[in-house]
C-alpha distance (Angstrom), angle and dihedral (degrees) to the residues before:
residue distance angle dihedral
M1 . . .
N2 3.79 . .
E3 3.81 90.2 .
E4 3.80 90.5 52.5
K5 3.81 91.0 50.3
L6 3.81 91.3 48.0
A7 3.81 91.2 50.0
S8 3.82 90.1 48.8
Q9 3.81 92.1 51.1
K10 3.82 90.6 47.4
N11 3.81 91.4 52.1
A12 3.79 91.1 47.8
L13 3.80 91.1 50.4
Q14 3.78 91.7 49.8
S15 3.78 90.1 48.5
N16 3.81 91.9 50.9
N17 3.80 91.2 48.3
L18 3.77 89.4 52.3
E19 3.79 91.4 52.0
V20 3.79 92.1 48.1
S21 3.79 89.4 48.5
K22 3.81 91.1 52.2
D23 3.81 91.4 47.8
T24 3.78 90.7 49.6
Q25 3.80 91.6 49.2
L26 3.81 91.3 48.6
S27 3.81 91.7 48.9
A28 3.81 91.6 49.8
L29 3.82 90.3 47.4
Q30 3.81 90.9 51.0
Q31 3.80 92.0 49.3
Q32 3.80 92.9 49.5
M33 3.78 90.4 47.6
Q34 3.80 93.3 49.6
Q35 3.80 93.7 46.3
S36 3.79 90.3 50.6
L37 3.80 92.3 48.1
L38 3.81 91.1 54.3
T39 3.83 95.0 45.6
P40 3.83 112.4 90.8
F41 3.84 94.5 -165.4
L42 3.78 109.8 41.4
Q43 3.80 120.8 -139.7
E44 3.82 123.9 -135.9
N45 3.80 93.2 -100.9
Q46 3.82 90.3 51.2
L47 3.80 91.7 49.7
A48 3.79 89.1 50.1
F49 3.82 89.3 50.5
I50 3.81 91.7 51.2
N51 3.81 93.4 48.2
T52 3.81 89.9 49.1
E53 3.81 100.2 44.4
I54 3.83 102.8 32.4
K55 3.78 122.3 63.7
P56 3.80 119.1 -136.0
S57 3.78 122.3 -136.2
P58 3.81 129.4 -140.6
R59 3.81 90.4 -95.1
M60 3.80 103.4 32.4
S61 3.77 136.7 42.5
A62 3.77 123.9 -128.0
K63 3.81 89.3 -104.8
A64 3.83 91.6 52.6
H65 3.81 91.1 51.6
F66 3.80 89.5 47.9
S67 3.82 92.6 48.8
I68 3.81 91.7 56.4
Y69 3.78 91.5 52.3
Q70 3.82 91.2 42.4
R71 3.80 92.8 56.4
S72 3.81 93.7 47.7
Y73 3.83 92.9 44.4
V74 3.81 94.7 50.7
M75 3.80 91.3 42.6
R76 3.81 91.3 53.1
L77 3.80 92.4 50.9
Q78 3.80 91.1 45.6
Q79 3.81 91.5 50.6
C80 3.79 89.2 51.3
M81 3.83 91.6 52.5
D82 3.82 89.4 46.3
S83 3.81 90.4 56.6
Q84 3.81 94.5 44.7
F85 3.82 95.7 48.5
T86 3.80 105.4 32.2
A87 3.82 96.6 145.5
L88 3.80 92.7 44.8
K89 3.81 90.1 51.1
Y90 3.80 89.1 53.7
A91 3.82 92.3 46.6
L92 3.81 94.6 50.0
G93 3.78 97.4 35.3
D94 3.80 123.9 -118.9
E95 3.79 97.6 -84.5
L96 3.80 98.4 48.4
F97 3.81 92.2 40.4
H98 3.81 91.8 53.8
L99 3.81 91.2 47.4
F100 3.80 89.1 55.2
V101 3.81 91.2 44.7
H102 3.79 93.0 50.7
Q103 3.80 92.5 51.2
Y104 3.81 90.8 43.5
L105 3.81 93.4 52.9
H106 3.79 89.8 51.3
T107 3.83 92.0 48.1
Y108 3.82 96.1 41.5
P109 3.83 106.6 24.7
S110 3.77 117.5 -168.9
N111 3.81 111.7 -87.2
N112 3.80 99.8 168.3
Y113 3.79 129.7 84.4
S114 3.82 88.3 -131.5
L115 3.81 121.5 66.4
N116 3.82 88.9 -151.0
N117 3.81 86.6 88.6
L118 3.80 95.5 47.8
G119 3.82 94.8 104.1
D120 3.81 97.5 42.7
N121 3.81 93.9 114.4
F122 3.80 98.8 34.0
S123 3.82 98.9 103.8
Y124 3.81 89.5 46.0
F125 3.81 89.6 49.5
L126 3.81 90.7 51.7
Q127 3.80 88.6 51.4
Q128 3.81 90.7 50.7
T129 3.81 94.1 49.0
R130 3.81 101.3 38.3
P131 3.83 108.3 142.8
D132 3.82 94.6 -130.6
A133 3.80 95.4 51.0
E134 3.82 92.8 119.5
Q135 3.80 95.6 42.2
E136 3.78 121.3 99.7
E137 3.80 92.6 -142.7
K138 3.78 111.7 52.5
E139 3.79 126.2 -148.2
H140 3.77 116.3 -125.7
W141 3.83 99.8 -134.5
P142 3.85 95.0 73.7
D143 3.82 88.8 53.3
F144 3.79 89.4 51.7
M145 3.82 92.5 50.2
I146 3.81 91.8 48.3
E147 3.81 92.2 49.3
L148 3.81 91.7 46.7
A149 3.82 91.2 50.1
S150 3.81 90.9 49.3
F151 3.81 91.0 48.9
E152 3.81 94.4 50.1
H153 3.80 89.9 46.8
S154 3.82 88.6 54.5
L155 3.82 90.2 50.0
N156 3.80 90.5 56.2
H157 3.78 95.6 46.1
L158 3.80 98.2 43.3
F159 3.79 89.4 53.7
D160 3.82 90.3 56.2
Q161 3.81 98.1 36.8
E162 3.78 112.6 125.2
I163 3.81 120.9 -125.1
P164 3.82 121.4 -153.4
N165 3.79 111.9 -109.5
E166 3.80 92.7 -118.4
L167 3.82 89.8 61.0
L168 3.79 94.1 47.8
D169 3.81 88.5 69.4
H170 3.82 91.6 60.9
Q171 3.80 103.5 61.2
Q172 3.80 97.1 117.6
I173 3.81 116.6 132.9
P174 3.82 107.4 -127.8
A175 3.77 124.5 -121.7
E176 3.80 104.3 -108.7
Q177 3.80 96.5 -140.8
N178 3.80 102.4 36.8
T179 3.81 105.6 37.9
P180 3.82 114.5 92.9
D181 3.79 118.4 -136.8
S182 3.79 90.4 -112.4
H183 3.82 89.1 64.4
L184 3.81 95.3 52.1
S185 3.80 121.5 98.4
L186 3.78 130.7 172.3
V187 3.79 117.2 -107.5
P188 3.83 109.6 -94.0
V189 3.81 94.9 -123.3
L190 3.79 106.7 60.1
K191 3.79 138.3 130.5
L192 3.81 128.6 -172.5
F193 3.81 123.3 -144.3
H194 3.78 133.3 -159.6
Q195 3.79 107.4 -179.0
K196 3.80 136.5 177.1
H197 3.81 90.9 -137.3
P198 3.83 133.9 44.8
I199 3.81 92.6 -100.0
F200 3.82 96.3 158.4
A201 3.82 92.5 51.9
Y202 3.80 91.6 46.4
Y203 3.81 92.9 49.0
R204 3.81 92.1 49.0
A205 3.78 91.3 49.9
F206 3.80 90.8 49.2
N207 3.81 91.4 46.8
D208 3.81 89.6 51.2
Q209 3.84 89.2 51.8
L210 3.82 92.9 -117.3
S211 3.85 93.6 138.9
P212 3.82 96.2 -127.3
D213 3.79 121.0 -153.0
L214 3.78 123.5 -128.8
P215 3.83 104.5 -76.3
L216 3.78 126.8 -131.9
P217 3.82 119.0 -114.8
K218 3.79 113.5 -78.8
N219 3.80 128.6 155.0
S220 3.79 110.6 -112.0
Y221 3.79 135.1 178.2
G222 3.76 130.9 -157.9
M223 3.76 148.4 135.8
L224 3.77 137.6 -128.7
I225 3.79 118.0 -143.9
R226 3.78 135.2 176.8
R227 3.79 124.9 -148.0
N228 3.80 118.9 178.0
Y229 3.82 91.2 -18.8
R230 3.78 93.2 -51.9
L231 3.80 116.8 118.2
G232 3.78 121.1 -138.4
I233 3.81 126.4 -162.0
I234 3.80 111.0 -153.6
D235 3.80 125.1 -171.6
V236 3.79 114.7 -144.4
N237 3.79 134.1 177.5
Y238 3.80 124.1 -125.4
G239 3.82 94.0 -91.1
Q240 3.81 92.8 50.9
F241 3.80 90.0 45.9
L242 3.81 90.4 52.4
F243 3.81 91.6 46.7
I244 3.83 94.0 51.6
K245 3.80 92.3 43.5
T246 3.83 90.4 52.0
L247 3.82 91.8 44.0
I248 3.81 90.4 55.5
E249 3.81 87.8 56.1
Q250 3.82 98.8 39.5
K251 3.85 98.4 36.5
S252 3.82 89.4 -153.0
I253 3.79 129.3 85.5
E254 3.81 93.4 -146.4
K255 3.81 91.9 49.5
T256 3.80 89.3 46.9
K257 3.81 92.9 54.2
Q258 3.79 90.3 48.1
A259 3.81 91.5 49.0
L260 3.82 90.1 53.2
V261 3.80 89.8 51.1
N262 3.81 93.0 47.6
N263 3.80 99.7 40.8
H264 3.80 109.9 23.0
G265 3.80 107.6 40.5
Y266 3.80 99.9 -104.9
N267 3.80 120.1 137.1
N268 3.78 123.9 -139.9
Q269 3.82 95.8 -105.8
V270 3.81 93.7 49.6
I271 3.80 95.6 46.2
N272 3.82 92.1 47.6
D273 3.81 91.6 50.2
L274 3.79 92.3 46.8
W275 3.80 92.3 46.8
T276 3.81 90.5 55.7
H277 3.82 89.8 61.6
W278 3.79 96.8 35.9
R279 3.81 91.5 49.8
K280 3.80 93.1 55.0
Y281 3.81 93.0 47.1
L282 3.82 96.2 45.8
I283 3.82 93.0 47.3
E284 3.81 90.7 49.8
M285 3.81 89.9 50.0
G286 3.82 91.5 52.1
A287 3.81 99.2 -113.0
F288 3.82 94.2 131.3
N289 3.78 136.1 59.1
Q290 3.78 126.1 -158.2
E291 3.79 114.2 -117.6
């Protein structure tokens, strides 16, 4: 009986090793295929791989078959990046944008079944490859491009961000006059921005087809929100930015006002007066729900 059990375990182990081996071979095959697809000038080892793994036809060689798929594959990824970074493409110009995209796809090839994640590392890649990386004095335009890429990436992800079902039932916009502070809560899909350039203003101008020029550096603050799968871009000043940032941490408006008094030099009268105006503006802009 023990011998039978031992033999059974040995067979199972061999079977598992075989499956792991097949998975490993498939993964290596996929990696070689992807690397070859993203390489414009194929090396000898890649040509050998293509001739081994792809069957020719009477009219076309293996390389010709591969080239057709290569063009369509790269074009599909490029179209996806075009749609995810429309303002950045305009700012850089088509040619320079596609040069960056091509190098990015080779450095960070797609490893997700969904192309929604294709641009996840793009702003980081732009930071890594900025042309003035070795210079002591930095130019401002790479910073602008990096911030714009990060902003457009956030637009894409906030639109797709999932909300727990229990929060979906609390999407009511509060009445500004009649809703007490204790019944106000920030919308669940929200992101704050502090940027070195006027990214929100630039994106709006681009979206309105006003052909904006490259802006000069200027600190700007804002927030992205989503209500019922509609994105909202809200400009805020530094005080409003600080209030929302503290509210996210404190989760209470009264505690937030007290934290600003204790830690940021406001007094009670000033913060209460400011909150009266900020409250009205933020409710009108859709930043709060009514609990």
